[in-house]
N, C-alpha and C positions, 0 to 999 in steps of 0.2 A: 284219895289214899296216899301211896308212892307210887314213884313211875320205875320200871326197871331201870330204865337211866339214870336214875338216882341211886337205886339199889347197888347199880353196878360202880358208883364213884364211890360208894361210901364204904362198901363192903370191897373185902376182895375177893372177886370170882372173875380172875384174869380170862376165862374161856368161857363165861358167858352164863347166861344164867336159861332154864329151858323152861320152868314155870313157877311161878309166886302167886299167893294170895294169904287174904285176912280174916283169921278165924279165931272170933271173940276177942280178945285182946294179942294175938300173937302175929308174928307173919311168918308163912313157912315159904322158904325160899331153895329149890332143887337146881342146883348147878351141875351142869354140863360134866363135871368131875367127878361129883359126888354119888351115890349109889341112896343118897337118904335126905331126907328133907334138914335143911339145918333151920330151927327154931328160934326167934328174936321178937321179945316182948315189944310192944310198939313203943313205951319208954326207952328202953334199953336201944331201942332204934334212933328215936327219936335224940338222944345223948349221942350216938354216933354221928348222926346227922349235923349237929353241934358242932362237936371236936373235925368234922370234914371242912365246914365253914369257915373255923377259925382258921385251918390251913392253907384254905383260899382264899383269905383277906378278909373276911367277914365275922362279927360277932355278932351272935343271935342271943340273947334277954328274953327271957319267959318267967312267969312267977306262978306257976300251976292252975290258969285260967284259960282260957280259949285264945289268947291273943298271944302275939310273940311280936318284936322289934328286931330287924335287921342295922346293924349301922358297917359300913365299910371302914375299913381300918389299913394304916400301914403297916409296913414292915415291922415295926415296934408294937403292934398291937394298939396304936393311939387311934382312937375315933377324928373319921375325917369330914363327916357329913350329919347331917337330920338323917334321921331312921327313919326306916319304911315300916310301917304295922301290917300284920295278917290278923286275920278274923277267923276261926273255922267252928266247928261245934267240939273242937277238944285241943288242948296243947299240943299233944304228939302230931295231929292235921295242922296246924296253925305252923310250928316247925317244918314239917315235911314242904308245905306250901313256899314257905320262905327259901327252903333249902331248893326248890325245883326254880325258884326267881332267881336265885343264885347262879344256879347251873346253867340256864340257858344266859346270863349274862354273861359268863365264863367261856362261852364257846367260843 
């Protein structure tokens, strides 16, 4: 699924996350400053991950299947080299795995 580290990058939780979990097709997140859970649909969260990836120099392309492709880009958004492909059980899971890969490369 998605790691706490990636959630902290993609979502704006500056003080950290207490707990998170997947329930049906929703991710529930409890931050250190909130007194309630924030709930994200997995498709909404996958879209936010794609936006984050673009902000750090990668384009993620997916087509409603169980795979996605990642392309490193330059500062103008032009593709620099061949894609890396991720295949999982669902499109959001493939996007999360791709973003975990990007996160590890950016550290």
